[in-house]
C-alpha positions as CSV (number, residue, x, y, z in Angstrom):
1,X,-9.5,-35.3,6.6
2,X,-11.4,-32.1,6.8
3,X,-14.7,-33.8,5.9
4,X,-14.0,-36.2,8.8
5,X,-13.7,-33.1,11.1
6,X,-17.1,-31.6,9.6
7,X,-18.9,-34.7,10.4
8,X,-17.4,-34.8,13.9
9,X,-18.2,-31.2,14.6
10,X,-21.7,-32.0,13.2
11,X,-22.1,-34.8,15.6
12,X,-22.8,-32.9,19.2
13,X,-22.9,-36.2,20.9
14,X,-19.1,-36.7,20.3
15,X,-18.6,-32.6,21.3
16,X,-20.3,-33.0,24.7
17,X,-18.6,-36.3,25.7
18,X,-15.4,-36.3,24.8
19,X,-12.6,-34.3,26.9
20,X,-10.5,-33.9,23.5
21,X,-13.2,-31.7,21.8
22,X,-14.5,-29.9,24.9
23,X,-10.9,-28.9,25.6
24,X,-10.1,-27.9,22.1
25,X,-13.5,-25.8,22.1
26,X,-12.7,-24.2,25.3
27,X,-9.2,-23.5,23.9
28,X,-10.4,-22.1,20.7
29,X,-12.9,-19.6,22.7
30,X,-10.3,-18.1,24.8
31,X,-7.7,-17.3,22.2
32,X,-10.8,-16.0,20.0
33,X,-11.3,-13.7,23.0
34,X,-7.6,-12.9,23.4
35,X,-7.2,-11.9,19.6
36,X,-10.8,-9.8,19.6
37,X,-9.3,-7.6,23.3
38,X,-6.4,-7.2,21.5
39,X,-8.6,-6.0,18.3
40,X,-6.2,-8.6,16.3
41,X,-9.1,-8.9,13.7
42,X,-7.5,-10.8,11.0
43,X,-6.4,-13.4,13.5
44,X,-10.1,-13.9,15.2
45,X,-11.2,-14.5,11.9
46,X,-9.0,-17.4,11.5
47,X,-9.5,-18.8,14.7
48,X,-13.0,-18.6,13.7
49,X,-12.9,-20.5,10.6
50,X,-9.9,-22.4,11.9
51,X,-11.1,-24.9,14.1
52,X,-8.0,-25.4,16.4
53,X,-5.4,-25.3,13.9
54,X,-5.3,-21.3,14.0
55,X,-6.0,-21.1,17.8
56,X,-2.4,-23.0,18.1
57,X,-1.0,-21.0,15.8
58,X,-2.5,-17.5,17.4
59,X,-1.0,-19.4,20.9
60,X,2.7,-20.0,19.7
61,X,3.2,-16.8,17.7
62,X,0.6,-14.1,19.2
63,X,-0.5,-15.1,22.8
64,X,3.1,-16.0,24.0
65,X,4.8,-13.4,22.2
66,X,2.8,-11.0,24.2
67,X,4.0,-12.4,27.3
68,X,7.4,-13.1,27.0
69,X,8.2,-10.2,24.6
70,X,9.7,-11.9,21.9
71,X,8.5,-11.1,17.7
72,X,6.6,-13.5,16.6
73,X,5.6,-14.3,12.9
74,X,2.6,-11.7,11.8
75,X,0.3,-12.4,9.4
76,X,0.6,-9.8,6.4
77,X,-0.2,-6.5,7.3
78,X,0.0,-7.0,11.0
79,X,2.8,-5.0,11.1
80,X,1.4,-1.6,10.0
81,X,-1.4,-2.5,11.9
82,X,0.5,-2.0,14.9
83,X,2.2,0.8,13.5
84,X,-1.0,2.2,12.9
85,X,-1.9,2.3,16.3
86,X,1.7,3.4,17.8
87,X,1.3,6.7,15.4
88,X,-2.4,7.1,17.0
89,X,-0.8,6.8,20.4
90,X,1.6,9.1,19.4
91,X,-0.5,11.8,17.9
92,X,-2.8,11.8,21.1
93,X,-0.2,12.5,23.5
94,X,2.1,14.5,21.4
95,X,0.0,15.8,18.4
96,X,3.0,17.1,16.1
97,X,3.2,17.1,12.1
98,X,5.5,14.6,11.3
99,X,3.8,11.7,12.7
100,X,0.4,12.9,11.4
101,X,2.2,12.6,8.0
102,X,3.8,9.3,8.8
103,X,0.3,7.9,9.5
104,X,-0.8,9.6,6.4
105,X,2.0,7.3,4.4
106,X,0.8,4.2,5.9
107,X,-2.9,4.9,4.9
108,X,-1.4,5.8,1.2
109,X,0.6,2.7,0.8
110,X,-2.8,0.5,2.0
111,X,-4.9,2.6,-0.5
112,X,-7.2,4.4,2.3
113,X,-6.6,7.7,0.4
114,X,-9.1,9.7,2.3
115,X,-7.5,8.5,5.2
116,X,-4.9,9.7,4.2
117,X,-5.7,13.0,3.1
118,X,-7.2,13.8,6.6
119,X,-3.5,12.9,8.2
120,X,-2.0,15.1,5.8
121,X,-3.9,17.8,5.9
122,X,-3.5,17.6,9.8
123,X,-0.2,17.4,9.1
124,X,-0.2,20.8,7.0
125,X,-2.2,22.5,10.0
126,X,0.6,22.2,11.8
127,X,3.8,22.7,9.6
128,X,1.9,24.4,6.4
129,X,4.9,24.6,4.2
130,X,6.7,21.2,4.7
131,X,7.4,20.1,1.4
132,X,7.3,16.0,1.8
133,X,3.5,16.6,3.0
134,X,2.3,18.6,0.1
135,X,3.8,16.5,-2.3
136,X,2.2,13.0,-0.9
137,X,-1.4,15.0,-0.2
138,X,-1.0,15.9,-3.9
139,X,-0.5,12.7,-5.2
140,X,-3.2,11.4,-2.7
141,X,-5.3,13.8,-4.2
142,X,-4.8,12.5,-7.9
143,X,-5.7,9.2,-6.8
144,X,-9.0,10.7,-5.5
145,X,-9.6,11.6,-8.7
146,X,-9.4,15.4,-8.0
147,X,-6.6,16.5,-10.1
148,X,-7.4,19.9,-9.9
149,X,-6.9,20.1,-6.1
150,X,-3.5,18.1,-7.0
151,X,-2.0,20.4,-9.4
152,X,-1.1,23.4,-7.0
153,X,0.6,21.5,-4.9
154,X,2.5,19.4,-7.2
155,X,3.3,22.2,-9.1
156,X,4.8,23.9,-6.0
157,X,6.9,21.2,-4.7
158,X,8.3,20.0,-8.2
159,X,9.3,24.5,-9.1
160,X,10.5,24.3,-5.4
161,X,12.8,20.9,-6.1
162,X,12.4,19.4,-9.7
163,X,14.4,16.0,-8.2
164,X,11.9,15.8,-5.0
165,X,11.0,12.0,-3.9
166,X,13.8,10.7,-6.3
167,X,11.3,12.3,-9.6
168,X,8.0,10.4,-8.1
169,X,6.5,13.8,-7.3
170,X,7.4,14.8,-11.1
171,X,5.8,11.8,-12.3
172,X,2.7,12.3,-10.2
173,X,2.4,16.0,-11.8
174,X,3.0,15.2,-15.3
175,X,0.0,12.4,-14.0
176,X,-2.0,15.3,-13.1
177,X,-1.4,17.1,-16.1
178,X,-2.5,14.2,-18.2
179,X,-5.7,14.2,-16.2
180,X,-6.3,17.4,-17.1
181,X,-5.7,17.3,-20.6
182,X,-2.7,19.5,-20.6
183,X,-0.7,17.0,-22.8
184,X,1.9,19.3,-23.9
185,X,3.0,20.3,-20.7
186,X,3.0,16.6,-19.4
187,X,5.0,15.2,-22.4
188,X,7.5,17.9,-21.7
189,X,7.9,16.8,-17.8
190,X,8.0,13.1,-19.2
191,X,10.8,13.9,-21.4
192,X,12.6,15.4,-18.5
193,X,11.8,12.6,-16.1
194,X,13.2,9.7,-18.7
195,X,16.2,11.6,-19.2
196,X,17.2,11.5,-15.8
197,X,16.0,8.2,-14.6
198,X,14.7,5.1,-16.1
199,X,11.6,4.4,-14.7
200,X,9.1,2.5,-16.6
201,X,6.1,4.6,-15.3
202,X,7.4,7.4,-17.0
203,X,8.7,5.9,-20.5
204,X,5.1,3.8,-20.8
205,X,3.1,7.1,-20.1
206,X,5.4,9.1,-22.5
207,X,5.3,6.5,-25.0
208,X,1.3,6.1,-24.6
209,X,1.6,10.1,-25.5
210,X,3.7,9.5,-28.6
211,X,1.0,7.0,-29.9
212,X,-1.9,8.9,-29.4
213,X,-0.1,11.7,-31.7
214,X,0.9,9.0,-34.5
215,X,4.6,8.9,-33.5
216,X,5.0,5.3,-33.2
217,X,8.5,5.2,-33.7
218,X,9.1,7.1,-30.8
219,X,6.5,5.4,-28.6
220,X,8.4,1.9,-29.9
221,X,11.7,3.0,-28.4
222,X,10.4,3.7,-25.5
223,X,8.8,0.7,-24.7
224,X,11.1,-1.6,-26.0
225,X,13.7,-0.1,-23.5
226,X,11.2,-0.7,-20.8
227,X,11.0,-4.7,-21.7
228,X,14.7,-4.3,-22.1
229,X,15.5,-3.3,-18.6
230,X,13.1,-5.1,-17.1
231,X,15.0,-8.4,-18.0
232,X,18.2,-7.2,-16.1
233,X,16.4,-5.8,-13.3
234,X,16.5,-7.1,-9.6
235,X,13.7,-8.9,-8.6
236,X,11.8,-6.4,-6.1
237,X,12.1,-4.1,-9.1
238,X,10.5,-6.3,-11.6
239,X,7.9,-7.2,-8.9
240,X,6.9,-3.3,-8.4
241,X,7.5,-2.0,-12.5
242,X,5.6,-5.6,-13.6
243,X,2.1,-3.7,-14.3
244,X,4.2,-1.1,-16.4
245,X,6.0,-3.9,-18.4
246,X,2.5,-5.6,-19.1
247,X,1.4,-2.2,-20.2
248,X,4.4,-1.8,-22.4
249,X,4.0,-5.4,-24.1
250,X,0.0,-4.9,-24.9
251,X,1.0,-1.5,-26.4
252,X,3.6,-3.1,-28.6
253,X,1.0,-5.5,-30.4
């Protein structure tokens, strides 16, 4: 079928005389221009390469959605793109710390750490003592491979509230110390975390320190717990932790 369509597209005489192809081409251009004007870049790409099918899909899910007020199907990432535009509008009009922080979190989740850093710093300019912003900026700097800058932020957060973000700030602090070759301090923090939580992220990295010290039995205990817990974990948790489960299985070999 695809080969037939390609042959038809290459047959310009058919395109210029067939009412069907002329109408389809006009419709596709209409939807393509609409997507560009509404900054729906992913949709525009699909319409450009989809030849008809994507244009109809866009019409029923996005074009009519915009005219009727109904919520239609969105491509992956469309919701976050809409949220980014919404927050940028709020920042333009209100310019408060919370909206900068929320926008930073979206960029962080998308792996756009440089943009997240700018948002977190803008939030701190408006609320310098906010613990959530300091914690997330510290984690952002760690992922930007700037652990020396991350350390004072995460250290301050964990001293203020060791249970912040359900232990995630503490794990980020341990990773920061490891990146700075302060493994003794990192070991103590990982022990603190695994006493209170069953995070594979903590157990695997604790096991790695044990392995580096030739404490293989202690490492095996942590790694076996990761694999055993994974069997009984709900699907969303297994998906989230699969990178650590794979690492645990690799280390056990």
